[in-house]
matplotlib code that plots the C-alpha trace (Angstrom):
import matplotlib.pyplot as plt

x = [0.2, 1.2, 1.3, -1.1, -2.2, -5.0, -7.0, -5.2, -6.2, -4.9, -5.8, -8.8, -6.7, -4.2, -6.4, -4.2, -0.8, 0.4, -0.1, 3.2, 3.2, 6.4, 4.8, 1.8, -0.2, 0.5, 4.4, 2.0, -1.5, -2.5, -4.1, -7.9, -9.9, -8.6, -9.5, -7.8, -5.1, -6.1, -6.1, -2.7, 0.2, 3.1, 5.3, 7.8, 8.0, 10.7, 12.5, 12.0, 8.5, 8.6, 11.3, 8.9, 5.8, 7.7, 9.0, 4.7, 3.7, 7.0, 6.1, 3.0, 2.9, 2.4, 2.2, 2.0, 3.5, 3.0, 4.2, 2.1, 3.7, 0.9, 0.3, 0.3, 3.1, 5.0, 8.1, 8.2, 10.6, 14.5, 16.6, 18.4, 15.3, 13.6, 16.5, 16.5, 13.1, 13.3, 16.0, 13.9, 11.1, 13.1, 14.6, 11.4, 9.1, 11.1, 8.0, 7.2, 8.2, 7.7, 7.0, 4.5, 2.9, 1.2, 3.2, 3.5, 5.8, 7.7, 8.3, 10.0, 12.0, 13.3, 15.7, 18.2, 17.7, 20.2, 18.5, 14.7, 17.2, 18.2, 15.3, 13.8, 16.5, 15.1, 11.5, 10.0, 7.6, 3.8, 3.8, 0.0, 1.6, -1.3, -0.8, -4.4, -4.1, -2.6, -3.7, -1.1, -4.1, -5.9, -3.1, -2.5, -5.5, -5.7, -2.7, -0.8, 2.7, 4.2, 4.1, 2.9, 6.4, 7.8, 5.6, 6.4, 10.4, 9.7, 7.5, 10.6, 13.4, 11.2, 10.7, 14.3, 15.4, 12.6, 10.5, 6.8, 3.8, 0.4, -1.1, -4.2, -6.4, -9.0, -11.9, -13.9, -11.6, -11.3, -15.2, -17.8, -17.2, -14.1, -14.7, -13.4, -10.4, -9.5, -9.8, -7.4, -4.8, -4.7, -4.4, -1.7, 0.5, -0.9, -0.1, 3.4, 4.1, 2.5, 1.9, 1.5, -1.9, -4.5, -6.4, -9.6, -12.4, -14.4, -13.9, -15.6, -15.4, -14.5, -16.0, -13.9, -11.6, -11.0, -13.5, -16.2, -15.8, -15.0, -18.1, -19.9, -18.8, -18.9, -16.1, -15.5, -18.9, -19.1, -19.7, -22.6, -22.8, -23.7, -19.8, -18.4, -19.0, -18.2, -14.8, -14.2, -15.0, -13.6, -10.3, -10.4, -10.8, -8.0, -5.7, -2.7, -1.0, 0.5, -0.3, -1.7, -4.9, -7.8, -9.4, -12.3, -13.8, -14.1, -17.5, -17.3, -17.1, -21.0, -20.4, -17.8, -15.1, -11.9, -10.0, -6.6, -5.7, -5.5, -6.7, -10.9, -10.8, -13.8, -15.4, -15.2, -16.2, -19.3, -19.9, -19.9, -21.8, -24.1, -24.2, -25.6, -28.0, -29.4, -29.6, -32.7, -31.6, -32.4, -30.2, -26.9, -28.2, -27.6, -24.1, -24.2, -25.6, -23.0, -22.6, -24.9, -21.5, -22.1, -25.3, -24.5, -24.4, -22.6]
y = [-0.2, 3.7, 6.2, 9.0, 11.2, 13.3, 14.4, 14.0, 17.3, 17.5, 19.2, 17.2, 17.4, 15.5, 12.3, 9.9, 10.8, 8.8, 10.8, 10.3, 11.8, 14.1, 15.9, 15.8, 19.3, 22.9, 25.0, 28.1, 27.4, 30.6, 31.8, 33.5, 31.7, 27.9, 25.2, 21.9, 21.9, 22.9, 19.6, 18.4, 19.4, 19.8, 17.1, 16.3, 12.6, 10.5, 9.5, 5.6, 6.2, 7.5, 5.0, 2.8, 3.9, 4.1, 0.6, -0.5, 0.9, 0.0, -4.0, -3.9, -3.5, 0.7, 2.9, 6.1, 8.8, 11.6, 12.0, 14.4, 14.6, 15.7, 16.9, 21.1, 23.0, 20.1, 22.4, 23.4, 20.8, 21.3, 21.4, 18.3, 16.6, 17.1, 15.7, 13.0, 12.3, 12.7, 9.4, 7.4, 8.2, 7.2, 4.7, 2.5, 4.2, 4.4, 5.5, 8.9, 11.5, 14.9, 15.6, 18.4, 19.2, 22.2, 25.2, 28.8, 31.6, 31.5, 27.8, 29.1, 32.3, 29.4, 28.5, 29.7, 29.5, 27.1, 24.9, 25.8, 24.6, 21.2, 20.8, 21.1, 18.3, 15.7, 16.1, 18.7, 20.6, 21.8, 23.1, 24.7, 27.5, 29.8, 32.5, 33.5, 37.4, 40.0, 42.5, 43.6, 44.5, 41.1, 39.1, 40.9, 40.3, 36.3, 36.3, 34.7, 35.9, 37.4, 40.8, 41.0, 42.2, 38.6, 36.7, 38.4, 38.0, 34.3, 33.4, 35.8, 32.7, 30.1, 31.5, 32.3, 27.5, 26.9, 25.2, 25.4, 25.4, 26.6, 29.3, 29.6, 32.9, 32.9, 35.1, 37.4, 37.6, 41.3, 41.9, 43.6, 45.9, 45.5, 42.6, 44.9, 45.8, 42.9, 40.9, 43.0, 43.0, 39.1, 39.0, 41.7, 39.2, 36.3, 37.8, 38.7, 35.4, 33.1, 30.0, 26.9, 26.6, 29.4, 27.3, 29.8, 29.3, 32.1, 32.1, 30.0, 30.4, 27.2, 26.1, 27.0, 29.4, 32.6, 34.3, 32.2, 35.0, 38.1, 37.9, 36.9, 40.6, 42.7, 42.7, 41.1, 41.7, 38.6, 38.8, 37.5, 34.6, 37.7, 38.7, 35.8, 35.1, 39.0, 38.4, 35.6, 36.5, 40.2, 38.2, 36.0, 38.5, 40.6, 37.6, 37.3, 34.4, 31.5, 27.9, 28.5, 25.5, 27.5, 25.5, 26.7, 22.9, 23.3, 22.4, 26.2, 26.9, 28.6, 28.2, 24.9, 25.8, 24.8, 25.5, 26.5, 30.3, 32.1, 29.6, 28.9, 32.6, 34.2, 30.5, 30.1, 33.7, 33.4, 29.9, 32.1, 35.0, 32.3, 30.2, 33.8, 33.8, 30.6, 31.8, 34.0, 37.4, 37.1, 34.3, 36.4, 38.9, 36.9, 35.4, 31.6, 29.9, 27.5, 24.1, 25.2, 25.2, 22.1, 22.9, 25.5, 25.5, 22.5]
z = [-0.7, -1.2, 1.9, 1.8, 4.9, 5.1, 2.4, -1.3, -4.1, -7.7, -10.5, -13.0, -15.5, -13.6, -13.2, -14.8, -12.8, -10.2, -6.7, -4.7, -2.0, -0.8, 1.9, 4.0, 4.5, 3.3, 4.4, 3.7, 5.1, 6.0, 3.1, 3.7, 2.2, 2.1, 4.7, 2.7, 5.0, 8.4, 10.5, 8.5, 10.5, 7.5, 7.5, 4.9, 3.9, 4.6, 1.3, 2.6, 2.5, -1.4, -2.2, -0.8, -2.5, -6.1, -5.9, -4.6, -8.0, -9.8, -9.4, -11.2, -14.9, -15.0, -17.9, -16.0, -18.2, -15.4, -11.6, -9.4, -6.5, -3.9, -0.5, -0.5, -2.0, -3.1, -4.9, -0.9, -1.2, -1.3, -4.9, -3.3, -2.0, -5.2, -7.3, -5.2, -5.8, -9.6, -10.0, -8.0, -10.2, -13.5, -11.5, -10.9, -13.3, -16.6, -18.6, -16.7, -18.7, -16.4, -13.0, -11.7, -8.3, -6.5, -6.3, -4.6, -5.4, -2.1, -3.5, -6.5, -4.9, -3.0, -6.4, -8.1, -11.7, -12.3, -10.1, -12.0, -15.0, -13.3, -12.2, -15.8, -17.0, -14.0, -15.8, -13.5, -15.5, -15.2, -11.8, -11.0, -9.3, -7.3, -8.5, -7.8, -8.3, -10.6, -7.4, -4.9, -2.5, -3.1, -2.7, 0.8, 1.9, 0.7, 2.5, 0.0, 1.4, -1.5, -3.6, -7.4, -8.2, -6.5, -8.7, -11.6, -10.8, -9.7, -12.9, -15.1, -13.3, -14.3, -17.7, -18.0, -16.7, -19.5, -16.7, -17.8, -15.7, -15.0, -13.1, -11.1, -11.1, -8.9, -10.4, -8.0, -6.0, -5.4, -4.6, -5.9, -7.7, -8.4, -10.9, -14.4, -12.8, -11.7, -14.6, -16.1, -13.8, -14.2, -18.0, -17.7, -15.7, -17.5, -20.9, -19.0, -18.0, -20.7, -19.2, -20.3, -19.0, -17.0, -14.8, -13.6, -11.1, -8.3, -4.8, -2.7, 1.2, 2.6, 5.5, 8.7, 6.1, 8.3, 5.0, 6.2, 9.0, 7.0, 4.5, 8.1, 9.6, 7.1, 5.9, 2.5, 0.1, -1.7, -6.4, -7.5, -10.0, -13.1, -12.0, -12.0, -15.5, -16.4, -14.6, -16.4, -19.9, -19.7, -18.3, -21.2, -23.8, -22.6, -22.5, -25.8, -25.0, -27.5, -27.0, -23.4, -22.5, -21.0, -18.1, -16.9, -16.1, -11.9, -10.3, -9.9, -12.4, -13.2, -17.4, -17.5, -21.1, -21.8, -24.8, -26.5, -27.1, -29.0, -31.2, -29.1, -27.9, -29.8, -29.3, -25.0, -25.0, -26.8, -24.6, -22.0, -23.5, -24.5, -21.1, -19.0, -20.6, -19.2, -15.9, -14.6, -13.8, -9.8, -9.9, -11.5, -8.6, -6.1, -4.2, -5.1, -2.2, -0.7, -2.4, -5.0, -7.8, -8.7, -9.9, -12.5, -15.9, -18.4]

ax = plt.figure().add_subplot(projection="3d")
ax.plot(x, y, z, "-o")
ax.set_aspect("equal")
plt.show()
Protein backbone atom coordinates (compact mmCIF):
# COMPACT_ATOMS: atom_id res chain seq x y z
CA UNK A 1 0.00 0.00 0.00
CA UNK A 2 1.07 3.56 -0.67
CA UNK A 3 1.35 6.32 1.93
CA UNK A 4 -1.36 9.01 1.95
CA UNK A 5 -2.02 11.31 4.91
CA UNK A 6 -5.25 13.28 5.20
CA UNK A 7 -7.07 14.63 2.13
CA UNK A 8 -5.27 14.38 -1.19
CA UNK A 9 -5.95 16.98 -3.87
CA UNK A 10 -5.04 17.20 -7.53
CA UNK A 11 -6.17 19.32 -10.52
CA UNK A 12 -8.85 17.66 -12.67
CA UNK A 13 -6.49 17.28 -15.62
CA UNK A 14 -4.05 15.19 -13.57
CA UNK A 15 -6.51 12.27 -13.44
CA UNK A 16 -4.09 9.95 -15.26
CA UNK A 17 -1.04 10.87 -13.19
CA UNK A 18 0.43 8.83 -10.36
CA UNK A 19 -0.17 10.70 -7.10
CA UNK A 20 3.04 10.37 -5.09
CA UNK A 21 3.03 11.73 -1.53
CA UNK A 22 6.22 13.60 -0.69
CA UNK A 23 4.76 16.00 1.89
CA UNK A 24 1.67 16.13 4.10
CA UNK A 25 -0.26 19.35 4.58
CA UNK A 26 0.83 22.73 3.22
CA UNK A 27 4.00 24.60 4.17
CA UNK A 28 2.16 27.97 4.07
CA UNK A 29 -1.35 26.96 5.19
CA UNK A 30 -2.40 30.55 5.88
CA UNK A 31 -4.38 31.66 2.82
CA UNK A 32 -7.52 33.56 3.83
CA UNK A 33 -9.79 31.55 1.53
CA UNK A 34 -8.45 28.03 2.14
CA UNK A 35 -9.08 25.39 4.79
CA UNK A 36 -7.92 22.36 2.84
CA UNK A 37 -5.12 21.38 5.20
CA UNK A 38 -6.23 22.96 8.48
CA UNK A 39 -6.20 19.61 10.28
CA UNK A 40 -3.06 18.20 8.64
CA UNK A 41 0.23 19.30 10.22
CA UNK A 42 2.92 19.97 7.65
CA UNK A 43 5.41 17.12 7.32
CA UNK A 44 8.08 16.13 4.81
CA UNK A 45 7.80 12.45 3.90
CA UNK A 46 10.92 10.41 4.71
CA UNK A 47 12.69 9.47 1.51
CA UNK A 48 12.27 5.82 2.52
CA UNK A 49 8.49 6.23 2.29
CA UNK A 50 8.77 7.79 -1.14
CA UNK A 51 11.02 4.99 -2.39
CA UNK A 52 8.70 2.36 -0.89
CA UNK A 53 5.74 3.81 -2.79
CA UNK A 54 7.62 4.01 -6.08
CA UNK A 55 8.89 0.46 -5.69
CA UNK A 56 5.33 -0.70 -4.90
CA UNK A 57 3.98 0.88 -8.09
CA UNK A 58 6.99 -0.25 -10.09
CA UNK A 59 6.30 -3.88 -9.30
CA UNK A 60 3.16 -3.69 -11.42
CA UNK A 61 2.88 -3.30 -15.17
CA UNK A 62 2.51 0.46 -14.93
CA UNK A 63 2.04 2.77 -17.90
CA UNK A 64 2.25 6.02 -15.93
CA UNK A 65 3.86 8.79 -17.97
CA UNK A 66 3.50 11.50 -15.35
CA UNK A 67 3.89 11.76 -11.58
CA UNK A 68 2.03 14.43 -9.61
CA UNK A 69 3.60 15.13 -6.23
CA UNK A 70 1.23 15.58 -3.30
CA UNK A 71 0.30 17.08 -0.88
CA UNK A 72 0.05 20.82 -0.44
CA UNK A 73 2.86 22.75 -2.13
CA UNK A 74 5.25 19.88 -2.79
CA UNK A 75 7.66 22.22 -4.58
CA UNK A 76 8.53 23.59 -1.14
CA UNK A 77 11.01 20.72 -0.91
CA UNK A 78 14.66 21.60 -1.34
CA UNK A 79 16.46 21.30 -4.64
CA UNK A 80 18.43 18.34 -3.30
CA UNK A 81 15.33 16.45 -2.14
CA UNK A 82 13.52 17.08 -5.42
CA UNK A 83 16.49 15.80 -7.41
CA UNK A 84 16.61 12.73 -5.17
CA UNK A 85 12.91 12.11 -5.81
CA UNK A 86 13.40 12.52 -9.57
CA UNK A 87 16.19 9.93 -9.56
CA UNK A 88 13.92 7.46 -7.73
CA UNK A 89 10.99 8.15 -10.07
CA UNK A 90 13.05 7.44 -13.17
CA UNK A 91 14.65 4.38 -11.58
CA UNK A 92 11.39 2.66 -10.64
CA UNK A 93 9.13 4.11 -13.35
CA UNK A 94 11.23 4.50 -16.49
CA UNK A 95 8.20 5.39 -18.64
CA UNK A 96 7.59 8.61 -16.69
CA UNK A 97 8.19 11.68 -18.83
CA UNK A 98 7.40 14.49 -16.40
CA UNK A 99 6.94 15.27 -12.71
CA UNK A 100 4.63 17.99 -11.42
CA UNK A 101 2.69 19.07 -8.36
CA UNK A 102 1.42 22.20 -6.64
CA UNK A 103 3.82 25.10 -6.11
CA UNK A 104 3.78 28.60 -4.67
CA UNK A 105 5.60 31.74 -5.72
CA UNK A 106 7.69 31.41 -2.55
CA UNK A 107 8.70 27.86 -3.49
CA UNK A 108 10.05 29.12 -6.81
CA UNK A 109 11.89 32.10 -5.31
CA UNK A 110 13.68 29.74 -2.91
CA UNK A 111 15.47 28.15 -5.88
CA UNK A 112 18.05 29.69 -8.17
CA UNK A 113 17.64 29.87 -11.92
CA UNK A 114 20.38 27.25 -12.31
CA UNK A 115 18.62 24.91 -9.88
CA UNK A 116 15.35 25.38 -11.76
CA UNK A 117 17.14 24.61 -15.02
CA UNK A 118 18.57 21.39 -13.58
CA UNK A 119 15.19 20.41 -12.15
CA UNK A 120 13.71 20.91 -15.62
CA UNK A 121 16.37 18.64 -17.09
CA UNK A 122 15.47 16.05 -14.44
CA UNK A 123 11.87 16.00 -15.70
CA UNK A 124 10.05 18.56 -13.56
CA UNK A 125 7.41 20.46 -15.55
CA UNK A 126 3.96 22.02 -15.40
CA UNK A 127 3.69 22.68 -11.69
CA UNK A 128 0.40 24.30 -10.72
CA UNK A 129 1.27 27.69 -9.24
CA UNK A 130 -1.38 29.43 -7.16
CA UNK A 131 -0.82 32.98 -8.43
CA UNK A 132 -4.53 33.78 -7.74
CA UNK A 133 -4.47 37.54 -8.45
CA UNK A 134 -2.65 40.32 -10.29
CA UNK A 135 -3.47 42.95 -7.65
CA UNK A 136 -1.22 43.54 -4.65
CA UNK A 137 -4.04 44.43 -2.27
CA UNK A 138 -5.89 41.22 -3.17
CA UNK A 139 -2.75 39.15 -2.65
CA UNK A 140 -2.33 40.78 0.76
CA UNK A 141 -5.99 40.26 1.65
CA UNK A 142 -5.71 36.58 0.68
CA UNK A 143 -2.50 36.34 2.75
CA UNK A 144 -0.55 34.72 -0.07
CA UNK A 145 2.78 35.75 1.40
CA UNK A 146 4.23 37.51 -1.65
CA UNK A 147 3.82 40.67 -3.71
CA UNK A 148 3.09 41.05 -7.40
CA UNK A 149 6.70 42.10 -7.97
CA UNK A 150 7.89 38.87 -6.36
CA UNK A 151 5.47 36.88 -8.50
CA UNK A 152 6.85 38.52 -11.63
CA UNK A 153 10.39 37.66 -10.54
CA UNK A 154 9.50 34.02 -9.85
CA UNK A 155 7.66 33.51 -13.14
CA UNK A 156 10.45 35.18 -15.10
CA UNK A 157 12.92 32.86 -13.39
CA UNK A 158 10.90 29.82 -14.48
CA UNK A 159 10.78 31.05 -18.06
CA UNK A 160 14.52 31.73 -18.07
CA UNK A 161 15.11 28.20 -16.79
CA UNK A 162 12.89 26.71 -19.50
CA UNK A 163 10.48 25.12 -17.02
CA UNK A 164 6.87 25.20 -18.27
CA UNK A 165 4.23 25.96 -15.63
CA UNK A 166 0.50 26.39 -15.04
CA UNK A 167 -1.11 29.36 -13.30
CA UNK A 168 -4.20 29.37 -11.11
CA UNK A 169 -6.35 32.52 -11.16
CA UNK A 170 -9.21 33.10 -8.71
CA UNK A 171 -11.82 35.34 -10.30
CA UNK A 172 -14.06 37.48 -8.06
CA UNK A 173 -11.31 37.56 -5.42
CA UNK A 174 -11.26 41.38 -5.38
CA UNK A 175 -14.87 41.45 -4.23
CA UNK A 176 -18.04 43.20 -5.38
CA UNK A 177 -17.61 46.12 -7.75
CA UNK A 178 -14.04 45.35 -8.82
CA UNK A 179 -14.51 42.63 -11.43
CA UNK A 180 -13.29 44.64 -14.43
CA UNK A 181 -10.28 45.96 -12.54
CA UNK A 182 -9.39 42.46 -11.38
CA UNK A 183 -9.89 40.94 -14.84
CA UNK A 184 -7.52 43.48 -16.41
CA UNK A 185 -4.83 43.00 -13.74
CA UNK A 186 -5.03 39.22 -13.95
CA UNK A 187 -4.76 39.25 -17.73
CA UNK A 188 -1.73 41.55 -17.57
CA UNK A 189 0.31 39.24 -15.34
CA UNK A 190 -0.77 36.09 -17.19
CA UNK A 191 0.14 37.65 -20.55
CA UNK A 192 3.55 38.58 -19.18
CA UNK A 193 4.12 35.09 -17.75
CA UNK A 194 2.80 33.19 -20.82
CA UNK A 195 2.03 29.89 -19.00
CA UNK A 196 1.26 26.50 -20.52
CA UNK A 197 -2.17 26.44 -18.87
CA UNK A 198 -4.32 28.88 -16.92
CA UNK A 199 -6.78 27.38 -14.43
CA UNK A 200 -9.68 29.75 -13.75
CA UNK A 201 -12.24 29.38 -10.97
CA UNK A 202 -14.23 31.87 -8.88
CA UNK A 203 -13.64 32.57 -5.22
CA UNK A 204 -15.71 30.26 -3.04
CA UNK A 205 -15.87 30.32 0.73
CA UNK A 206 -14.52 27.13 2.28
CA UNK A 207 -16.18 26.18 5.58
CA UNK A 208 -13.79 27.04 8.39
CA UNK A 209 -11.61 29.35 6.30
CA UNK A 210 -10.90 32.84 7.67
CA UNK A 211 -12.80 34.25 4.70
CA UNK A 212 -16.01 32.71 6.01
CA UNK A 213 -15.86 34.89 9.12
CA UNK A 214 -14.87 37.98 7.13
CA UNK A 215 -17.94 37.54 4.94
CA UNK A 216 -20.14 37.02 8.00
CA UNK A 217 -18.72 40.19 9.59
CA UNK A 218 -19.30 42.23 6.44
CA UNK A 219 -15.56 42.80 5.92
CA UNK A 220 -15.71 41.22 2.46
CA UNK A 221 -18.61 41.48 0.02
CA UNK A 222 -18.85 38.45 -2.23
CA UNK A 223 -19.50 38.77 -5.93
CA UNK A 224 -22.72 37.64 -7.56
CA UNK A 225 -23.13 34.79 -9.99
CA UNK A 226 -23.30 37.33 -12.81
CA UNK A 227 -20.03 38.88 -11.57
CA UNK A 228 -18.38 35.46 -11.73
CA UNK A 229 -19.19 35.04 -15.40
CA UNK A 230 -18.60 38.68 -16.35
CA UNK A 231 -15.12 38.71 -14.83
CA UNK A 232 -14.17 35.46 -16.55
CA UNK A 233 -15.34 36.87 -19.92
CA UNK A 234 -13.41 40.11 -19.45
CA UNK A 235 -10.30 38.22 -18.31
CA UNK A 236 -10.49 35.92 -21.32
CA UNK A 237 -10.97 38.79 -23.78
CA UNK A 238 -7.77 40.44 -22.53
CA UNK A 239 -5.58 37.33 -22.68
CA UNK A 240 -2.81 37.39 -25.28
CA UNK A 241 -0.94 34.12 -24.77
CA UNK A 242 0.54 31.51 -27.06
CA UNK A 243 -0.55 27.87 -27.22
CA UNK A 244 -2.06 28.03 -23.72
CA UNK A 245 -4.83 25.84 -22.33
CA UNK A 246 -7.70 27.84 -20.83
CA UNK A 247 -9.20 25.55 -18.19
CA UNK A 248 -12.50 26.65 -16.69
CA UNK A 249 -14.00 23.27 -15.83
CA UNK A 250 -13.84 23.42 -12.04
CA UNK A 251 -17.05 22.53 -10.22
CA UNK A 252 -17.29 26.14 -9.00
CA UNK A 253 -17.35 27.62 -12.52
CA UNK A 254 -20.95 28.67 -13.35
CA UNK A 255 -20.38 28.02 -17.07
CA UNK A 256 -17.73 25.40 -17.73
CA UNK A 257 -15.47 25.89 -20.73
CA UNK A 258 -12.05 24.77 -21.88
CA UNK A 259 -9.95 25.33 -25.00
CA UNK A 260 -6.64 26.42 -26.48
CA UNK A 261 -5.64 30.07 -26.74
CA UNK A 262 -5.53 32.01 -28.93
CA UNK A 263 -7.25 29.57 -31.31
CA UNK A 264 -10.46 29.12 -29.31
CA UNK A 265 -10.83 32.57 -27.71
CA UNK A 266 -13.88 33.71 -29.68
CA UNK A 267 -15.59 30.36 -29.18
CA UNK A 268 -14.94 30.38 -25.42
CA UNK A 269 -16.17 33.96 -25.02
CA UNK A 270 -19.29 33.04 -26.96
CA UNK A 271 -19.92 29.99 -24.78
CA UNK A 272 -19.61 32.06 -21.61
CA UNK A 273 -21.89 34.76 -22.96
CA UNK A 274 -24.46 32.19 -24.06
CA UNK A 275 -24.22 30.36 -20.75
CA UNK A 276 -24.94 33.59 -18.91
CA UNK A 277 -28.28 33.89 -20.75
CA UNK A 278 -29.41 30.56 -19.33
CA UNK A 279 -29.66 31.97 -15.81
CA UNK A 280 -32.65 34.06 -14.67
CA UNK A 281 -31.77 37.62 -13.70
CA UNK A 282 -32.54 37.06 -10.03
CA UNK A 283 -29.93 34.31 -9.94
CA UNK A 284 -27.32 36.39 -11.75
CA UNK A 285 -27.89 39.12 -9.16
CA UNK A 286 -27.46 36.72 -6.23
CA UNK A 287 -24.44 35.36 -4.41
CA UNK A 288 -24.27 31.59 -5.12
CA UNK A 289 -25.41 29.53 -2.17
CA UNK A 290 -22.78 27.42 -0.44
CA UNK A 291 -22.54 24.02 -2.08
CA UNK A 292 -24.57 25.14 -5.11
CA UNK A 293 -21.64 25.33 -7.51
CA UNK A 294 -22.07 21.77 -8.70
CA UNK A 295 -25.58 22.57 -9.95
CA UNK A 296 -24.48 25.33 -12.29
CA UNK A 297 -24.56 25.25 -16.08
CA UNK A 298 -22.33 22.82 -17.99
